[in-house]
C-alpha positions as CSV (number, residue, x, y, z in Angstrom):
1,M,0.0,0.0,0.0
2,T,1.4,3.4,-1.0
3,H,2.1,5.9,1.8
4,L,2.0,9.6,0.9
5,V,4.4,12.0,2.5
6,W,3.0,15.5,1.9
7,D,5.0,18.7,1.9
8,W,3.3,21.7,3.5
9,N,4.5,25.2,2.4
10,G,3.8,25.7,-1.3
11,T,2.1,22.3,-1.5
12,L,-0.9,21.7,0.8
13,F,-0.6,25.3,2.2
14,H,-0.8,27.9,-0.6
15,D,1.5,30.5,0.9
16,V,3.7,31.4,-2.1
17,E,2.7,35.0,-2.3
18,A,3.1,35.4,1.4
19,V,6.6,34.0,1.3
20,V,7.6,36.4,-1.5
21,A,6.0,39.4,0.4
22,A,7.8,38.4,3.6
23,T,11.1,38.1,1.7
24,N,10.7,41.5,0.2
25,A,9.8,43.1,3.5
26,S,13.0,41.7,5.1
27,F,15.0,42.8,2.0
28,A,13.6,46.3,2.2
29,V,14.8,46.8,5.7
30,H,18.3,46.1,4.6
31,G,18.1,48.2,1.4
32,L,18.0,45.2,-0.9
33,P,16.0,45.1,-4.1
34,A,12.6,43.5,-4.2
35,V,12.0,40.3,-6.1
36,T,9.0,39.2,-8.2
37,L,7.3,35.8,-7.9
38,E,8.7,34.9,-11.3
39,R,12.3,35.7,-10.3
40,Y,11.8,33.9,-6.9
41,R,10.8,30.7,-8.7
42,E,13.5,31.0,-11.3
43,L,16.3,31.3,-8.8
44,A,14.9,29.1,-6.1
45,T,17.4,26.5,-4.7
46,M,18.5,24.9,-1.5
47,P,19.9,25.6,1.1
48,I,18.1,28.9,1.6
49,P,21.2,31.0,2.4
50,V,22.6,30.0,-1.1
51,F,19.2,31.0,-2.6
52,Y,19.4,34.4,-0.9
53,E,22.8,34.9,-2.4
54,R,21.4,34.2,-5.8
55,L,18.6,36.7,-5.2
56,I,20.9,39.4,-3.9
57,G,23.6,38.7,-6.5
58,R,26.5,38.5,-4.0
59,P,27.7,36.5,-1.0
60,L,26.0,37.2,2.3
61,A,27.9,39.2,4.8
62,E,28.7,38.0,8.3
63,G,25.5,37.7,10.2
64,E,23.4,38.9,7.3
65,W,21.5,35.6,6.8
66,D,20.5,35.5,10.5
67,R,19.1,39.0,10.4
68,L,17.3,38.5,7.1
69,D,15.9,35.2,8.3
70,A,14.6,36.6,11.6
71,L,12.9,39.5,9.8
72,F,11.4,37.1,7.2
73,H,9.8,35.0,9.9
74,E,8.4,38.0,11.7
75,Q,6.7,39.2,8.5
76,Y,5.6,35.8,7.4
77,E,3.6,35.3,10.6
78,I,1.6,38.3,9.5
79,E,1.3,37.4,5.8
80,R,0.3,33.8,6.3
81,L,-2.9,34.8,8.0
82,R,-4.3,35.6,4.6
83,C,-3.3,32.1,3.2
84,G,-5.3,28.9,3.0
85,L,-5.1,25.4,1.6
86,A,-4.2,24.8,-2.0
87,A,-7.2,24.2,-4.3
88,G,-8.7,20.8,-3.8
89,A,-6.2,19.8,-1.0
90,D,-8.8,18.9,1.6
91,Q,-10.7,16.7,-0.8
92,L,-7.6,14.9,-2.0
93,L,-6.6,14.2,1.6
94,A,-10.0,12.9,2.5
95,G,-10.1,10.7,-0.6
96,W,-6.8,9.0,-0.2
97,R,-7.3,5.3,0.7
98,G,-3.8,4.6,1.9
99,T,-1.9,6.1,4.8
100,Q,-0.4,9.6,4.6
101,S,1.7,11.9,6.7
102,L,3.0,15.5,6.7
103,L,6.7,16.5,6.7
104,S,7.6,20.1,6.6
105,M,10.7,22.3,7.0
106,W,8.6,24.9,8.7
107,H,9.1,24.9,12.5
108,H,7.3,22.1,14.3
109,E,5.8,24.2,17.1
110,A,4.0,26.4,14.6
111,L,3.1,23.7,12.1
112,V,1.2,21.4,14.4
113,P,-1.4,23.8,15.7
114,L,-2.0,25.3,12.3
115,V,-2.7,21.9,10.8
116,S,-5.1,21.2,13.6
117,S,-6.8,24.5,13.3
118,L,-7.5,23.8,9.6
119,G,-9.1,20.5,10.5
120,L,-6.5,18.4,8.7
121,A,-4.9,16.5,11.6
122,R,-7.4,13.6,11.2
123,H,-5.9,12.8,7.8
124,F,-2.3,12.2,8.9
125,V,-0.7,9.4,10.9
126,R,2.1,11.7,11.7
127,V,2.9,15.4,11.4
128,D,6.5,16.5,11.6
129,G,7.9,20.0,11.3
130,R,11.5,21.2,11.5
131,I,13.2,21.1,14.9
132,G,16.5,22.9,14.9
133,P,18.0,25.7,12.8
134,N,16.5,26.9,9.6
135,G,18.2,26.6,6.2
136,G,19.1,22.9,5.9
137,H,18.0,20.0,3.7
138,K,15.0,17.8,4.1
139,A,16.7,14.4,3.6
140,E,17.7,13.6,7.1
141,H,14.3,14.7,8.4
142,L,12.6,12.3,5.9
143,V,14.8,9.4,7.2
144,R,13.7,10.0,10.8
145,H,10.1,10.6,9.7
146,L,9.8,7.2,7.8
147,E,11.6,5.4,10.6
148,A,9.2,6.7,13.2
149,L,6.3,5.5,11.0
150,A,8.0,2.1,10.3
151,V,7.2,2.8,6.6
152,D,9.5,1.2,4.0
153,P,10.8,4.0,1.8
154,G,10.0,1.9,-1.2
155,D,6.3,2.2,-0.3
156,A,6.4,6.0,0.1
157,V,5.7,8.8,-2.4
158,V,6.8,12.3,-1.5
159,V,4.4,14.9,-2.9
160,G,6.0,18.4,-2.9
161,D,7.0,21.5,-4.8
162,S,10.7,21.8,-4.5
163,I,13.9,20.1,-5.6
164,D,14.6,19.5,-1.9
165,D,11.6,17.2,-1.8
166,A,13.0,15.2,-4.7
167,W,16.5,15.1,-3.2
168,A,15.1,13.8,0.1
169,A,13.1,11.1,-1.7
170,Q,16.1,10.0,-3.7
171,H,18.2,10.0,-0.5
172,V,16.0,7.4,1.2
173,G,14.9,5.5,-1.9
174,A,11.3,6.8,-2.0
175,R,9.4,8.0,-5.1
176,C,8.5,11.6,-5.6
177,V,6.0,13.7,-7.6
178,L,6.5,17.5,-7.8
179,H,3.9,20.1,-8.8
180,T,4.4,23.5,-10.3
181,G,2.1,25.5,-8.0
182,G,4.8,26.2,-5.4
183,F,8.1,28.0,-5.1
184,Y,10.0,26.6,-8.1
185,A,9.9,27.1,-11.8
186,R,9.0,24.1,-13.9
187,A,12.3,24.2,-15.7
188,T,14.1,23.7,-12.3
189,L,11.8,20.9,-11.1
190,V,12.3,19.0,-14.3
191,Q,16.0,18.9,-13.6
192,A,15.3,16.8,-10.5
193,G,14.5,13.8,-12.7
194,V,11.1,13.0,-11.1
195,P,7.6,13.4,-12.5
196,V,6.4,17.0,-12.6
197,V,2.7,17.9,-12.8
198,D,0.6,21.0,-12.7
199,S,-1.8,20.1,-10.0
200,L,-2.0,18.2,-6.7
201,A,-4.8,16.1,-8.2
202,E,-2.4,14.9,-10.9
203,A,0.3,14.3,-8.3
204,V,-2.0,12.0,-6.3
205,E,-3.1,10.2,-9.4
206,L,0.5,9.5,-10.3
207,A,1.2,8.4,-6.8
208,A,-1.7,6.0,-6.8
209,A,-0.5,4.5,-10.1
């Protein structure tokens, strides 16, 4: 039986515009130029400090990443209040006949209550957010997530919107389907070597197959 591992930001939770707005707010405080959604998606990569260097066009100065990251999270908490689930996400979660879980790189203590407040907790056998510093990769988190669930990676499909989701799946030996409604341009996602679709419904259909 296939087990789905869902990503949160940019996948189930449609917060792309909020993330770009929070990024621009933090950049403005430091006199850095604003970025468009298109440029954000075009340059997106992991880890995030490297992505910021691509956006800014130069290496980050000592301590600059920490300051930008702190300001980003302050503004994001305001921006995200206008966000909601991706189109059709609730129906897809309710309709899945296998098991499913949620693994996010958003901080755990904020993720869990938000998932519960949106009425989604009942769909997941486990919800894990990031514990520890921001800016890393998802792979080791996926290792621990699947181990805690006692799920064979070969039975798991990661549904996400970033190359980091694909890297994490490849790291553990799971499958992955990426969709284009999140933070990355299609051209970048295709380079990950996994199926790329334009909707969550298509992603679930592929996972089921």
